[in-house]
N, C-alpha and C positions, 0 to 999 in steps of 0.2 A: 126535342132539338130546338135551340133558340133560333128565332127568325132573323135572317141576315138583314142588317140595316142597309138602306139605299146609300147613305153616306155615313161613314164612321165618324164619331165625335172628334177624333184627333185630326181629321181632314176637313172639318166643317168650314173653318175660316178660309182656308185656301180654296176650297170648293166654291164658296161664295165669291171670292175675289176673281177667280178664273172665269166663273160663269158670267161676271159682268163684262168680260171681253166679248162674249157672244153678242151682246147688245151693241157694242161698239162697231163690230164689223157689219151687223145688220143695218145700222144707220147708214154706213158708207154704201152698202149694196143698194139700198132702196131710196136714197136721195139721188143716186146716179141714174136709175132706170128712167125717170121722167125727163132727165136732161137730154135724152136722145131726141125727144120731140121738141124740146126747147132749142137745142142747137140746130135742128132741122129748119126751124123758122128763122131764127136770128142770124144764122150763118148762110141761109138760103142753100141748103143741101138736100140731096135726095134722101129718101128713107134708108137706102142701102149705105150711103156714105155716112149719114148721121149715126148709124148703128156701129160704126167703127169705135164709138165711145165704149160699147160693150166689148168689142174686140180687144181694145187696149186694156180695159178693166180686167177681163177674165184671162187675157193673155199674160198679164202679170202673175197670176196664179200659176199658169203653166210654166213660166220661166223660172220661178223662184221656189216652187214646192220642194223639188229634189235638193237643191242647195240648202234649203232650210232644214231638211231632215238630216243631211250630212253634218251641218253645223250643230244641230241638237245632239247627235250621236257623239260628237267630239267634245261638246261642252255640257250644257244642261238645259232643262226645260225653261228655267228662269232666264237664262241668257238669251234663249230663242224668243221669249216673250218680250224682253226689253228691246232687243234689236228690231223685232216686228213693230213695236209701238213707235220706235224712233223713225223707221221708214214710213209708217203711216202718217206721222206728223209732217215729215219732210214733203211727201207728196201733196198733202193738204195745203201747206204753205206755198207750194209752187203755183197754186192758183192765182196768187197775187201778181207775179210777172206775166202769167198766161193771159189774164184779163187785160193787163196793160198793153201787151203786144197784139191782142185780138187775133191770135192765131189758133185755129181749131186743132192743129197737130200738137201745139204746145199744151193744150188742155188734155189731149189724149196721152201725152208723155207724162203729165202730172199724175193722171189716174193710173198709168202703168207703174210708176214708182210707188204710189200709194198702195197698190195691191201687192207689191213686193212685201210690204208690211203685213197685209192681211194673210198672205200665204204663210208667213212665219207664224202668225197667231193661230191660224186654223190647223196647221201642221202640228203645232204644239198643244193647243188647248183640247182638241178632241181626244187624242189618246191619253192625255193627262187625266181628263175626267173619267174616261173608261177605266183607268187603273186605280181610281180612288175607292176601292172596295172590291167586293166579290165579282167574279166574271159572270155569275148567274144572273145578276141584275144590272150588268154594265150597260146594256142597250137602253134599259129604262132610265138609268142615271144620265146617260147622254141625251135622251129625249127631254128629260127635265131641264138640263142646262140649255139645250137648244130651244126650249120654250121661251127663253129670254131673248133669243135672237130676233123673233118677230116683234118684240117690244121695241127694240132699237129700230127695226124696219118701219114700224108704225110711226115712230118719231121722225125718221127720215122722210117718209111719205108725207107726214103732216107739215113738216117744214117746206117741202116742195110744193104742197098744195096750197097752204095758207100764207106762206112767206115769199117763195120764189115765183111760182107761176102767175099769181095775180098781179105781180109788179112788172111783168114782162110787157113792155110797150109794143114789142113786135107781134104780139098775139092779139092786139086790139082788132075788133071786127066792126063792120058797118051794119046797118039795119037789116041787111039781107043775110047776115051771118058769115060774110066773106072776110078773110084777113086783109087788112088795109096795107100792111107793110110792103108787099111786093110792088105796089103802084107808086110808092114815094120816090122822091129824088134821091140821088146818091148822097147828098149832103145830109138830108133828113135821116136816111138809113144809118149813116155813120154815127150820128148823135144817139140814135136809139140803140145801136149796137154797143156803144160805149157804156150806156146805162145798163142794158140788159146783162152784159157780161160781168159787170160789177155785182149785180144782183145774184147771179149764179155763183160768183166767187165767194161771197160773204159766209154762207153756212159752212163751207169747207175750212175757212180760216178759223171759225169758232170751234169746230170739232177738232181741229189741229191743236188748239189750246187745251181742250178737254183731254185729249190723248196725252199731252205732255204731263198733265197733272196725274193721270192714271199711271204713267210711266214712273213718276217719282214715288207714288204710293207702293207700287209693286217692287221697286228697287229697294225700298226700306223694309218690306215684308220678309218674314222668314218662311222659306219653303221647306217642308219636312224632307229630310234627307233619308228616305227609306226606299222601299221597293218601287216607288213611283218614279224614281230617276231612270233615265235611259240606260239600258244595258249596252256593253261594248264587247260582249264575248263573241259575237258572230262577225265575220268579215262582211264587207259589202257584197262580195260575190256570192257568198253562202246565203245571205239574206235574200238577194234577188232570186236565187235558185229556189229557196223555200217558198217565196211568194208566188213564183211562176207555177209551181207544182201544186199550189193550194187552189183548187177549182172554185171553191166558195168565194175566196178572195178575188181571184182573177175575173170571174164573172161580175163580182160586185163593183169593180172598177169600171167596167163597161156600163153597167146599169146606172152607176152614179153619173157618168158622163152624159148619158141621155136624159137622166132626171134633171140635172142642172140646166141643160139646154132647154128643156120644157119649161122649167120655172122662170128662167130669164125671158123667154119668148112671151109667156103668158103675162108677166108683169110689165114688160117693156112696151108691148104693142096694144095693151088695153086702151091707151090714150088714142092711138090711131084708129082703133076699132070704134071708140066713142066719137071721134072726130068725123068718121064716115057717117055717123048718125046726126051730125050737126051740133055736137056738144063741144064747147070750148075746152082748152087744155086744163084750166084750173078746176072746172066742174068735173071733167073726166077723171082727174086725179083723185077726187073724192070717192069714185067707184073703186079705184085702186086701194084706197084706205079701207073701205068696207071689205074688199077681198082679203087684205092683210089681217083684218080683225077676225075674219072667218078662219084664216090660216092659224092665227094664235089660239083661238078656241079649239080648233081641230087638234092642235098639238097637245094641249093639256088633256083633251078627251082621249087621244090615242095613247098617251102615257098611262092614263088610268086603265084603259082597255087591255094594255099589255100584261096586267096582273092576271088576266083571265084568258086571253087569246094569244096564241103563238105569234111572235112578231113577223115571221115570214108570211103566215096566212093573212095577217092583218094588212101587210104590205100589198099583197095580191088583191085584197078586197078594196083597199083605197085606190089602187091603180085602176081597177074596174070603174069605180065611181068617177075618177078623173077623166077617163077615156069617154064615158057617156056624156059628161058635161062638155067635153071638147067637141064631140059630134054635134051637140046642140048649138055650140058657138059657131060651128061651120055651116050648119044647115039653116038656122033660123036667122033671118035678116030683120033687125029691129031690136027693141029693148029686151025681148026674150033671149036673143042670142047673147046680149051683153050680160044678162043675169046668169046665163050658163057659164060664161067666161069667168065671172066673179066666183061662181060656185066651185070651179076647179081648185081654187086655193084651199078650200076646206079639206080636200082629198090629198093635196100635195103635202099637207102639214107634217106627216110623220116620215116622209120618204127619205130625206137626206140623212138624218141621224140613224134611221133604222137600217138603211142600206149600209151605212158606215159601220154600225155595230155588228151586223151579221157578217160583213166581209172580214172584220178583224177578230171575229169570235175565236177562230182556231189559229191565230197568228201568235207566235211566241213573243214574250216581252222583248227579247233581243232584237226582234225584227219589227217591232211596233212602230217606231218613229219613221222608218223608211216606208213601211206599209201604209201609214197614215199619209205620207207625202204623195204617193200615187193616187190615193183617194181624193186628196185635195187637188192634185194636178188634173184629175178628171173634170174639174170645174172648167177646163178648157172648152167643154161643150157649150158653155155660155158665151164663148168668144166666136165659135165657128157657126153656130146655127142662126143667131139673130140677123147677121148680114144676109143669109140666104132667105130668111123670111122677109127682110126688107126689100129684097129684089122682087119677090112675089107681090108684095104690097104696091110697089111702084108701077105695076102693070094696070092698076086701077080696077079693071074688070076682066074676069076669066070665064069664058063660056056663059056670059050673061049673069054671072054671080059676082058680088063684090070680092075683089082680090084679097082684101084684108080678112074676110071670112075664110076664103080658100086657104090662106097662108097657115091657118091653124091645123092643117093636115100634118105639119111637121111636129108640133107637140103631141098630136095623137099617136104618131109612130113611136115617139119616145115613151109614152105611157104604156103602150103595148109591150115594149122591151122591159120596162120596170115590172109589169105584171108577170112576164115570163120568169124574171129573176126571183120574184116572190114565190112562184110555184116551184121552181127548180131548187131554191134554197130550202123550202119546206120539206121537199122529198129527201134532199141530201141530209138534212138534220135529223129527220125521222129515221132514215137508214142508219145513221151513226148511232142513234139511241138504241135501235134494235140490235145492232152488232155488238154493242157493249153489254 
């Protein structure tokens, strides 16, 4: 019997083209995470209020994922991708007036619209990649495509670390390591704020231009009109009923929501964690870059391991590793805790695409686009949990322990839920094999 290819030759070009989109939304995700700390300083906000950046960013996913799926069911994957890229570029270009008016809520609205585009892209690209070949290796195929997401993330983090954060005048410190900005006069603050918001604006404008170029390339590309196009045979009501009665899928949506919440918390507040150790934002962001490099390596390793280890079992193993590292980040005060926090990323690496692939494993093609939408909407976890963590961090100290350390109890709970899904899905899949 011939070995099934991960990607069939007839789909190779479109596979490469769609995989490039994973890097594009990775860039947007991970240039945005450090902006929470940047806005906190330059706009003089609490950690909880600054994390509204994440509420706006991931709230856009929650708002638009279902409309995106319905649009795709009515039209096509290609139409969904083109509209997603157009919305992405629009949100990025709105940073120009946002910086001019110096309004924090304007920046949040720009990110909200930008993520309308990302919701379209993720709702489209993930099931598209899953369908480019056999179902038996679909999760591996998605892990391969998702491996390029952290490449974009690394680029976003690098731009934040080496271009944006070092240029922020509001983060300058005195010899004792204290930030100077709060002690300045209002006139001096206004000048610095104008400068810093322009620095924050520029990379979004550049990526907006790149997105427009990609939009033109995909508009001119020919997408194969075969079984990978969305099916329209099931009504929306029937699809919703099918998804609700699919236990593996239903629990997968819950696990995905908690995983995304954990990921965003770990990557957003690593800067505050390092800041509590006296490390400035630009230097702290280099630790985030190392964490993302671990994430990237972990994803390629996980994709290789899936040839030999059941994906559900691997998910449970990686969730255990992430939980242990999180306990280290909570309990250890100092650089050891920071190293544990960085180590979480290696174990998070396989979680999103693996949960996604397992959840959609038994979902019919007719239901795939709407099924994908709920998994993308689960990204709302990234909107809800960071503000809660920010509120904990604002307390400074809890029972004699740094509040920033204590705040990572929230990601720990999330990883326990992911572990449970790995175990439960492994048992369910094994039972299905036995019954057949």
